C-alpha positions as CSV (number, residue, x, y, z in Angstrom):
1,X,0.0,0.0,0.0
2,X,2.8,2.4,0.9
3,X,4.3,2.2,-2.6
4,X,0.9,3.0,-4.2
5,X,0.3,5.9,-1.8
6,X,3.8,7.2,-2.5
7,X,3.3,7.1,-6.3
8,X,-0.1,8.9,-5.9
9,X,1.6,11.6,-3.8
10,X,4.3,12.2,-6.4
11,X,1.7,12.4,-9.1
12,X,-0.2,14.9,-6.9
13,X,2.9,17.1,-6.6
14,X,3.6,17.1,-10.3
15,X,0.1,17.3,-11.7
16,X,-2.1,19.1,-9.2
17,X,0.5,21.3,-7.6
18,X,2.5,21.8,-10.7
19,X,5.9,21.6,-9.0
20,X,9.1,21.5,-10.9
21,X,10.9,18.2,-11.4
22,X,13.7,19.2,-9.1
23,X,11.3,20.1,-6.3
24,X,9.4,16.8,-6.8
25,X,12.7,14.9,-6.6
26,X,13.6,16.6,-3.3
27,X,10.2,15.6,-1.9
28,X,10.7,12.1,-3.2
29,X,14.0,11.7,-1.4
30,X,12.7,13.1,1.9
31,X,9.6,10.9,1.9
32,X,11.4,7.8,0.8
33,X,13.8,8.2,3.8
34,X,10.8,8.6,6.1
35,X,9.0,5.5,4.7
36,X,12.2,3.5,5.1
37,X,12.4,4.6,8.7
38,X,8.9,3.6,9.6
39,X,9.3,0.3,7.7
40,X,12.4,-0.5,9.7
41,X,10.2,-0.3,12.8
42,X,7.3,-2.2,11.2
43,X,5.0,0.8,11.5
44,X,2.3,1.5,8.9
45,X,1.3,5.0,7.8
46,X,-2.0,4.6,9.8
47,X,0.0,3.9,13.0
48,X,2.2,7.0,12.7
49,X,1.2,9.5,15.3
50,X,2.8,12.4,17.0
51,X,5.1,10.2,19.1
52,X,6.3,8.2,16.1
53,X,7.0,11.5,14.2
54,X,8.8,12.9,17.2
55,X,11.1,9.8,17.2
56,X,11.8,10.3,13.5
57,X,12.7,14.0,14.0
58,X,15.0,13.1,16.9
59,X,16.6,10.5,14.5
60,X,17.1,13.3,11.9
61,X,18.8,15.6,14.5
62,X,21.4,12.9,15.1
63,X,22.5,12.9,11.5
64,X,21.7,16.2,9.8
65,X,22.1,20.0,10.0
66,X,19.3,22.1,11.4
67,X,18.6,23.5,7.9
68,X,18.2,20.0,6.5
69,X,15.8,19.0,9.3
70,X,13.7,22.1,8.6
71,X,13.4,21.0,4.9
72,X,12.4,17.5,5.8
73,X,9.8,18.7,8.3
74,X,8.3,20.8,5.5
75,X,8.2,17.6,3.3
76,X,6.5,15.7,6.0
77,X,3.8,18.3,6.4
78,X,3.1,18.3,2.7
79,X,2.9,14.5,2.7
80,X,0.5,14.2,5.6
81,X,-1.7,17.0,4.2
82,X,-2.0,14.9,1.1
83,X,-2.7,11.7,3.1
84,X,-5.5,13.5,5.0
85,X,-6.9,15.1,1.9
86,X,-7.2,11.7,0.1
87,X,-8.5,9.8,3.1
88,X,-5.4,7.7,3.8
89,X,-5.3,8.8,7.4
90,X,-7.9,10.3,9.8
91,X,-5.6,12.8,11.5
92,X,-2.5,14.8,10.5
93,X,0.2,14.1,13.2
94,X,2.5,16.7,11.5
95,X,0.1,19.6,12.4
96,X,1.9,20.4,15.6
97,X,5.4,19.8,14.3
98,X,7.5,22.9,15.0
99,X,10.4,23.8,12.7
100,X,13.6,24.8,14.5
101,X,14.6,28.4,14.1
102,X,17.5,29.0,11.8
103,X,19.4,32.2,11.2
104,X,19.0,33.2,7.6
105,X,22.3,34.6,6.3
106,X,21.9,37.9,4.4
107,X,22.3,37.5,0.7
108,X,25.6,38.7,-0.8
109,X,25.2,41.4,-3.5
110,X,27.3,43.8,-5.5
111,X,27.4,47.6,-5.1
112,X,26.0,49.6,-8.0
113,X,29.5,50.6,-8.9
114,X,30.6,47.0,-9.0
115,X,27.7,46.1,-11.2
116,X,28.6,48.9,-13.6
117,X,32.2,47.6,-13.8
118,X,31.1,44.0,-14.3
119,X,28.7,45.0,-17.1
120,X,31.5,46.9,-18.8
121,X,33.9,43.9,-19.0
122,X,32.7,41.9,-22.1
123,X,34.5,42.9,-25.4
124,X,31.7,44.3,-27.6
125,X,33.8,44.0,-30.7
126,X,33.4,40.2,-30.4
127,X,30.2,38.1,-30.9
128,X,30.7,36.3,-27.5
129,X,31.2,39.7,-25.9
130,X,27.9,41.0,-27.2
131,X,26.2,37.9,-26.0
132,X,27.7,38.0,-22.6
133,X,26.9,41.7,-22.2
134,X,23.3,41.1,-23.2
135,X,23.0,38.2,-20.7
136,X,24.5,40.3,-17.8
137,X,22.2,43.2,-18.7
138,X,19.1,41.0,-18.7
139,X,20.0,39.3,-15.5
140,X,20.6,42.6,-13.6
141,X,17.6,44.3,-15.2
142,X,15.1,41.5,-14.3
143,X,16.5,39.5,-11.4
144,X,15.9,36.3,-13.3
145,X,17.2,33.0,-11.9
146,X,20.1,31.8,-14.0
147,X,18.0,28.7,-15.1
148,X,15.3,31.1,-16.4
149,X,17.9,33.2,-18.2
150,X,19.6,30.4,-20.1
151,X,16.4,28.7,-21.3
152,X,14.8,32.0,-22.5
153,X,13.4,32.1,-26.0
154,X,13.3,35.0,-28.4
155,X,9.5,35.0,-28.5
156,X,9.3,35.5,-24.8
157,X,10.6,39.1,-25.1
158,X,8.1,41.8,-26.1
159,X,10.5,44.4,-27.8
160,X,7.7,47.0,-28.4
161,X,6.5,47.2,-24.8
162,X,9.8,46.2,-23.1
163,X,8.7,43.2,-21.1
164,X,9.7,39.5,-20.9
165,X,7.8,36.5,-20.0
166,X,9.4,33.7,-18.0
167,X,8.4,30.5,-16.2
168,X,9.8,30.1,-12.7
169,X,9.5,27.4,-10.0
170,X,6.5,25.2,-10.5
171,X,6.2,26.4,-14.1
172,X,4.5,29.6,-12.8
173,X,4.4,32.3,-15.5
174,X,5.4,35.9,-14.6
175,X,5.9,39.1,-16.6
176,X,9.0,41.2,-15.8
177,X,9.9,44.7,-17.2
178,X,13.1,44.9,-19.3
179,X,14.9,48.2,-19.1
180,X,16.1,50.2,-22.1
181,X,19.8,49.3,-21.6
182,X,19.1,45.5,-21.5
183,X,16.7,45.7,-24.4
184,X,19.1,47.6,-26.6
185,X,21.9,45.1,-25.9
186,X,19.6,42.1,-26.6
187,X,18.7,43.7,-29.9
188,X,22.3,44.4,-30.8
189,X,23.2,40.8,-29.9
190,X,20.4,39.5,-32.1
191,X,21.3,41.7,-35.0
192,X,25.1,41.3,-35.0
193,X,26.2,38.2,-33.1
194,X,23.6,35.4,-32.7
195,X,23.6,34.2,-36.3
196,X,27.4,34.0,-36.2
197,X,27.1,31.3,-33.5
198,X,24.5,29.3,-35.4
199,X,26.0,29.7,-38.9
200,X,24.6,26.8,-40.9
201,X,23.7,24.8,-37.9
202,X,20.1,23.9,-37.0
203,X,18.0,26.9,-35.8
204,X,17.8,27.2,-32.0
205,X,14.7,28.0,-30.0
206,X,16.8,29.6,-27.3
207,X,17.9,33.2,-27.2
208,X,21.4,32.7,-25.8
209,X,23.6,30.2,-27.6
210,X,27.2,29.1,-27.5
211,X,29.8,28.9,-30.2
212,X,28.7,25.3,-30.9
213,X,25.2,26.6,-31.6
214,X,23.9,25.0,-28.4
215,X,21.9,26.7,-25.6
216,X,24.1,28.4,-23.0
217,X,24.3,26.2,-19.8
218,X,24.1,27.4,-16.2
219,X,27.6,26.1,-15.6
220,X,29.1,27.9,-18.6
221,X,27.4,31.2,-17.7
222,X,28.6,30.8,-14.1
223,X,32.2,30.5,-15.3
224,X,31.8,33.6,-17.5
225,X,30.5,35.7,-14.6
226,X,33.3,34.5,-12.4
227,X,35.9,35.3,-15.1
228,X,34.5,38.9,-15.5
229,X,34.4,39.3,-11.7
230,X,38.0,38.3,-11.4
231,X,39.0,40.8,-14.1
232,X,37.7,43.7,-12.1
233,X,39.2,42.4,-8.9
234,X,35.9,41.5,-7.0
235,X,37.1,39.6,-4.0
236,X,33.6,38.1,-3.2
237,X,32.7,34.7,-4.6
238,X,30.7,36.1,-7.4
239,X,27.9,34.1,-9.1
240,X,24.9,34.8,-11.4
241,X,22.6,34.6,-8.3
242,X,24.5,37.5,-6.8
243,X,23.2,39.7,-9.7
244,X,19.7,38.6,-8.7
245,X,20.4,39.7,-5.1
246,X,21.8,43.0,-6.4
247,X,18.7,43.6,-8.5
248,X,16.4,43.2,-5.5
249,X,18.6,45.1,-3.1
250,X,19.1,48.1,-5.4
251,X,15.4,48.3,-6.2
252,X,14.5,48.5,-2.5
253,X,17.3,51.0,-1.8
254,X,15.8,53.3,-4.4
255,X,12.3,53.0,-2.9
256,X,10.7,50.2,-4.8
257,X,7.6,48.5,-3.3
258,X,8.3,45.2,-1.6
259,X,5.2,43.5,-3.3
260,X,6.4,44.6,-6.7
261,X,9.9,43.2,-6.1
262,X,8.3,39.9,-4.9
263,X,6.3,39.6,-8.1
264,X,9.4,40.3,-10.3
265,X,11.5,37.8,-8.4
266,X,8.7,35.2,-8.6
267,X,8.7,34.5,-4.8
268,X,5.6,32.6,-3.7
269,X,5.9,34.0,-0.2
270,X,6.7,37.6,0.6
271,X,8.7,36.5,3.6
272,X,11.3,35.3,1.2
273,X,11.5,38.8,-0.3
274,X,11.7,40.5,3.1
275,X,15.2,39.2,3.6
276,X,16.3,42.1,1.3
277,X,14.8,44.6,3.6
278,X,17.3,43.4,6.2
279,X,20.1,44.0,3.6
280,X,18.9,47.6,3.0
281,X,18.6,48.3,6.7
282,X,22.1,47.0,7.3
283,X,23.3,49.2,4.4
284,X,21.7,52.3,5.9
285,X,23.2,51.5,9.3
286,X,26.7,51.3,7.7
287,X,26.2,54.6,5.9
288,X,25.0,56.2,9.2
289,X,27.9,54.8,11.2
290,X,30.4,56.1,8.5
291,X,29.0,59.6,7.9
292,X,27.1,60.8,11.0
293,X,29.4,63.0,13.2
294,X,28.1,61.5,16.4
295,X,27.9,57.8,15.3
């Protein structure tokens, strides 16, 4: 029975909740581990109550970090909500499970000056330089995840209005404004560089391609960003995600509405976006300490 229930749960995550394959795989691993644990003790799902769950959580603490335990508790809640919803159990023993408090580290970001220097690194006289500049501009202008950037298609950009359409976690669609600078570099790349990558190869559905005519990969773009960061002497461990953090931080520093930033980032919960308000407060405190005569 457990195997059938497990399959139905994975189908529910994929079809009804529309979660991405990566997210479904994470839930799969977490719940498989839980099912193995209860099987080793000869418990059925119907027999699992608060005490049994407590023993499992205690077992997790002995092997994992607090952050990993938090994630597994979230998976258990999702699983037992499904079991209750579909009538496999009469009560949800995970309702009273409390997640341990974890300190969320503030996201690392670049200053506006560092972003400008980074954007200025690609050699615009070369096709790959035009492509790299267009990618960096789009990433900073929109706050896209790198996976969203590399799989972007030409038809997903509205050049007349200056917006792009993307599909984030759980295949959720969102519309994000694209600034004039990013738009102009994308157009320049399309006009002068992209066809030189493809040459006589098969046409590509993707906007950003490599010299082999293939779609740009996350790993390849990560290495490009790191290379340009090293060129300008940025000591931080730079990554494409740092430009996403910079996008959100700079918008809020300049007075953007938190809800608008949430929508542009594609965060399901505004509490995820609120971490950037801590960044801007910390930044204000640093400025105050540095410049106020009585600080």
